[in-house]
C-alpha positions as CSV (number, residue, x, y, z in Angstrom):
1,M,80.6,2.4,-44.8
2,E,82.6,0.0,-42.7
3,Y,82.1,-3.8,-42.2
4,Y,83.5,-6.6,-40.1
5,P,84.8,-9.6,-42.1
6,I,82.1,-12.0,-43.1
7,L,81.7,-14.8,-40.5
8,P,80.6,-18.4,-41.2
9,C,76.9,-19.1,-40.7
10,G,75.9,-19.4,-37.1
11,S,78.5,-17.0,-35.8
12,G,77.8,-13.7,-34.1
13,G,80.0,-11.0,-32.9
14,G,80.3,-9.0,-29.7
15,F,78.3,-5.8,-29.6
16,S,79.3,-2.2,-28.8
17,G,78.6,1.3,-29.8
18,P,75.5,3.5,-29.7
19,Y,72.0,2.1,-29.3
20,I,70.0,2.0,-32.6
21,E,66.5,3.0,-33.5
22,G,65.5,1.4,-36.8
23,T,62.4,1.0,-38.9
24,G,61.4,-1.3,-41.7
25,G,60.3,-4.9,-42.2
26,I,58.5,-7.0,-39.6
27,I,59.7,-6.0,-36.2
28,S,59.9,-8.2,-33.1
29,E,61.6,-8.0,-29.7
30,H,62.9,-10.7,-27.4
31,M,65.3,-11.3,-24.5
32,D,68.1,-13.8,-24.7
33,T,69.2,-16.2,-21.9
34,S,71.7,-13.7,-20.6
35,G,69.0,-11.0,-20.1
36,Q,70.0,-8.9,-23.1
37,K,67.1,-7.5,-25.1
38,W,67.1,-7.5,-28.9
39,R,65.1,-6.0,-31.7
40,V,64.8,-8.0,-34.9
41,H,63.7,-6.7,-38.4
42,E,62.8,-9.2,-41.0
43,A,62.6,-8.1,-44.7
44,L,60.4,-10.6,-46.5
45,D,60.6,-8.6,-49.8
46,T,62.7,-5.8,-51.1
47,E,62.3,-2.7,-48.9
48,T,64.2,0.1,-47.0
49,F,65.7,-0.2,-43.5
50,S,66.2,3.2,-41.9
51,I,68.5,4.1,-38.9
52,A,67.8,7.2,-36.9
53,D,70.7,9.7,-36.3
54,L,73.6,8.2,-34.4
55,G,75.4,11.4,-33.5
56,G,78.1,10.8,-36.1
57,E,78.9,7.3,-34.7
58,L,78.5,4.0,-36.4
59,G,75.9,1.5,-35.4
60,E,76.5,-2.2,-35.0
61,L,74.2,-4.8,-36.6
62,D,74.0,-8.6,-36.7
63,V,72.7,-9.5,-40.1
64,V,71.6,-12.7,-41.8
65,W,71.3,-12.8,-45.6
66,V,69.3,-15.7,-47.3
67,A,69.0,-15.8,-51.1
68,G,66.2,-17.3,-53.1
69,G,66.2,-21.1,-53.6
70,G,66.5,-22.6,-57.1
71,G,63.7,-24.4,-58.9
72,G,63.5,-28.1,-59.4
73,G,64.2,-29.6,-62.8
74,T,61.3,-31.4,-64.7
75,G,61.9,-35.1,-64.4
76,G,65.4,-34.3,-63.0
77,G,67.3,-32.9,-60.0
78,G,66.2,-30.9,-57.0
79,G,66.8,-27.2,-56.8
80,G,69.7,-25.9,-54.7
81,A,69.1,-23.7,-51.6
82,G,69.8,-20.0,-51.6
83,G,73.1,-19.0,-50.1
84,V,73.2,-18.0,-46.4
85,L,75.6,-15.5,-44.8
86,R,75.9,-14.0,-41.4
87,A,78.1,-11.1,-40.3
88,T,78.4,-8.4,-37.7
89,I,78.8,-5.0,-39.5
90,L,79.1,-1.3,-38.7
91,V,76.8,1.0,-40.5
92,E,75.9,4.7,-40.8
93,A,72.6,6.3,-40.0
94,G,70.2,6.7,-42.9
95,D,68.3,4.6,-45.4
96,H,69.6,1.2,-46.5
97,T,68.0,-0.8,-49.3
98,L,67.4,-4.5,-48.6
99,V,67.0,-6.6,-51.8
100,V,65.4,-10.0,-51.1
101,G,65.8,-12.6,-53.8
102,A,62.8,-14.4,-55.3
103,G,62.6,-18.2,-55.6
104,G,63.6,-19.7,-59.0
105,A,60.9,-21.2,-61.1
106,A,60.6,-24.9,-61.7
107,G,61.4,-26.3,-65.1
108,S,58.5,-26.9,-67.5
109,G,57.7,-27.7,-71.0
110,T,60.3,-29.5,-73.2
111,D,64.0,-29.7,-73.9
112,G,66.0,-26.9,-72.3
113,A,63.0,-25.4,-70.5
114,R,63.0,-28.5,-68.3
115,N,66.0,-27.1,-66.4
116,G,65.1,-25.3,-63.2
117,Y,65.9,-21.6,-62.8
118,Q,68.2,-20.0,-60.4
119,G,66.9,-18.1,-57.3
120,G,67.5,-14.4,-56.9
121,N,70.4,-12.9,-54.9
122,S,69.7,-11.1,-51.6
123,T,71.8,-8.0,-51.1
124,A,72.1,-5.4,-48.3
125,F,75.0,-3.3,-46.9
126,G,77.2,-4.2,-49.8
127,V,77.0,-7.9,-49.1
128,T,75.3,-10.5,-51.4
129,A,74.0,-14.0,-50.8
130,I,73.9,-15.9,-54.1
131,G,70.6,-17.5,-55.3
132,G,70.4,-21.3,-55.4
133,G,71.1,-23.2,-58.6
134,G,68.3,-24.8,-60.7
135,G,67.9,-28.6,-60.8
136,R,68.9,-30.2,-64.1
137,G,65.9,-31.3,-66.1
138,A,65.4,-34.5,-68.1
139,T,67.1,-33.1,-71.2
140,T,70.4,-33.2,-73.0
141,Y,70.3,-29.4,-73.7
142,N,73.0,-27.2,-72.3
143,Y,72.5,-26.7,-68.6
144,T,73.7,-23.2,-67.6
145,R,71.7,-22.6,-64.4
146,K,72.9,-25.4,-62.1
147,N,75.4,-23.4,-60.0
148,G,74.5,-21.0,-57.2
149,G,74.6,-20.4,-53.4
150,S,74.0,-24.2,-53.3
151,G,74.0,-26.2,-56.5
152,G,71.2,-28.0,-58.3
153,G,71.0,-31.8,-58.5
154,Q,72.3,-33.7,-61.5
155,F,70.1,-35.5,-64.0
156,Q,71.4,-39.1,-64.7
157,N,75.1,-38.7,-65.4
158,N,74.9,-35.5,-67.5
159,D,77.3,-32.6,-66.8
160,G,77.7,-33.2,-63.0
161,P,75.7,-31.4,-60.2
162,G,75.8,-27.7,-59.7
163,S,78.4,-26.2,-57.4
164,G,77.8,-24.1,-54.3
165,V,79.6,-20.9,-53.1
166,A,82.1,-21.2,-50.3
167,Y,80.7,-20.2,-46.9
168,Q,77.2,-19.9,-48.4
169,G,76.2,-23.4,-49.5
170,H,77.1,-26.8,-51.0
171,K,77.0,-28.8,-54.2
172,G,74.0,-30.7,-55.6
173,G,73.7,-34.5,-55.5
174,F,74.8,-36.9,-58.2
175,G,72.4,-38.8,-60.5
176,T,73.1,-42.2,-62.1
177,P,73.1,-43.4,-65.7
178,G,69.6,-44.4,-66.9
179,T,67.1,-44.3,-69.7
180,G,64.0,-42.5,-68.3
181,W,63.0,-39.6,-66.1
182,G,64.2,-39.4,-62.5
183,E,67.6,-41.0,-61.6
184,S,68.7,-37.6,-60.3
185,G,70.4,-36.0,-57.3
186,G,68.9,-33.7,-54.7
187,G,69.6,-30.0,-54.5
188,G,72.4,-28.8,-52.2
189,G,71.7,-27.1,-48.9
190,A,73.3,-24.3,-47.0
191,G,74.4,-26.9,-44.4
192,G,75.4,-29.9,-46.6
193,P,75.5,-31.3,-50.2
194,G,72.5,-32.7,-52.0
195,G,71.8,-36.4,-51.6
196,D,72.9,-38.8,-54.4
197,Y,70.3,-40.9,-56.3
198,R,69.2,-44.1,-54.6
199,S,68.2,-46.9,-56.9
200,S,66.5,-48.7,-53.9
201,D,63.6,-46.2,-53.8
202,E,64.3,-44.1,-57.0
203,S,64.7,-40.9,-54.9
204,S,67.3,-38.6,-53.5
205,D,67.2,-36.2,-50.5
206,G,67.8,-32.5,-50.4
207,G,70.9,-31.1,-48.7
208,L,70.8,-30.0,-45.0
209,G,69.8,-26.5,-44.1
210,V,71.5,-24.4,-41.4
211,L,70.1,-23.8,-37.9
212,I,70.3,-20.2,-36.7
213,E,70.1,-20.7,-32.9
214,D,71.0,-17.3,-31.4
215,F,69.4,-14.7,-33.5
216,F,65.6,-15.0,-33.6
217,A,63.3,-15.5,-30.6
218,E,63.3,-19.2,-31.4
219,P,65.9,-21.3,-33.3
220,R,65.2,-21.4,-37.0
221,W,66.2,-23.7,-39.8
222,L,66.9,-22.1,-43.2
223,A,67.9,-23.1,-46.8
224,S,67.7,-26.9,-47.3
225,G,67.8,-28.4,-50.8
226,G,65.0,-29.8,-52.8
227,A,64.4,-33.5,-52.9
228,T,63.5,-35.9,-55.8
229,G,61.3,-38.9,-56.2
230,S,58.3,-40.1,-54.1
231,D,60.5,-40.9,-51.1
232,G,63.0,-38.1,-51.2
233,V,63.2,-36.1,-48.0
234,A,63.9,-32.4,-47.7
235,P,65.5,-31.8,-44.3
236,P,64.3,-28.9,-42.1
237,G,65.0,-25.5,-43.7
238,G,62.2,-25.1,-46.3
239,G,63.3,-27.4,-49.1
240,G,60.6,-28.9,-51.3
241,S,59.6,-32.6,-51.2
242,S,57.7,-34.3,-54.0
243,S,55.7,-36.3,-51.5
244,T,54.5,-33.3,-49.4
245,Q,55.1,-29.7,-50.4
246,G,56.9,-29.4,-53.7
247,D,57.7,-25.7,-53.5
248,G,60.5,-24.4,-51.3
249,A,58.9,-22.6,-48.3
250,V,58.6,-18.8,-48.6
251,N,61.4,-16.7,-46.9
252,T,63.6,-19.7,-46.2
253,G,65.7,-20.0,-49.4
254,G,64.7,-23.6,-49.7
255,G,65.2,-25.4,-53.0
256,G,62.2,-26.7,-55.0
257,A,61.5,-30.4,-55.4
258,S,62.1,-32.0,-58.8
259,T,59.4,-31.7,-61.5
260,I,56.9,-29.6,-59.5
261,G,58.8,-27.3,-57.1
262,N,59.6,-23.6,-57.3
263,G,62.3,-22.3,-55.0
264,G,61.5,-20.5,-51.8
265,S,62.1,-16.8,-51.6
266,G,64.9,-15.4,-49.5
267,L,65.1,-13.2,-46.4
268,I,67.2,-10.5,-44.8
269,A,67.1,-10.3,-41.0
270,I,68.7,-7.7,-38.8
271,R,69.1,-7.5,-35.1
272,Y,70.6,-5.1,-32.6
273,R,70.7,-4.4,-28.9
274,I,68.0,-2.3,-27.3
275,E,68.0,-0.9,-23.7
């Protein structure tokens, strides 16, 4: 199977080759501003995308991969968003498995269990978006789940925030030295790092998501990081906020808010030209 190089989020390629007839996922059609008509397949869970016979040629697809967001840490940092990738690829006819990552669970219980869990990876056509890192919980136990597509937020000044994967996401936010729960950074987003802890309102914001403008029928925000504290804000993109919806939104890859938030599940979306 052949592929174009991975392109940064928000980029698309020129289209050529045979017209495709595909099945699988939730299917919609729309026309762009130039008059070109597109078919979009959205896989909300793991399933098969099938391409009818292409007469020995390769078909051209525009694909967005979104991994599952990380869970928030109990009394600690926000969950990191799932990694996001976009590429134009050449594929053969036949069946192609689309694996959509689940959201990571929020931390719970005591000690090491307070750390949030990483989101699941999303994989299709040999390309993988990495699940978001879990937020650091209010614990001194070893924190091994903080790194991901975007990193989980730091608790106080322990260890440092989780790191993100290049071209997929960003690091989590920094906490600050303290003696109680909170004092933690927000989860990183696919479009920017997690916010650092603010002593003024004892909160931190999630990292920015990414806006996919030229793929779906309408522009769509994806994969923002989870917030912390009562005044922390999760930007557009599905990240959880303690003051509103703690969980990351489903099929956005948003990170979970601290203490209460599970990460949002991922998404694989495919589009191609139709006559």
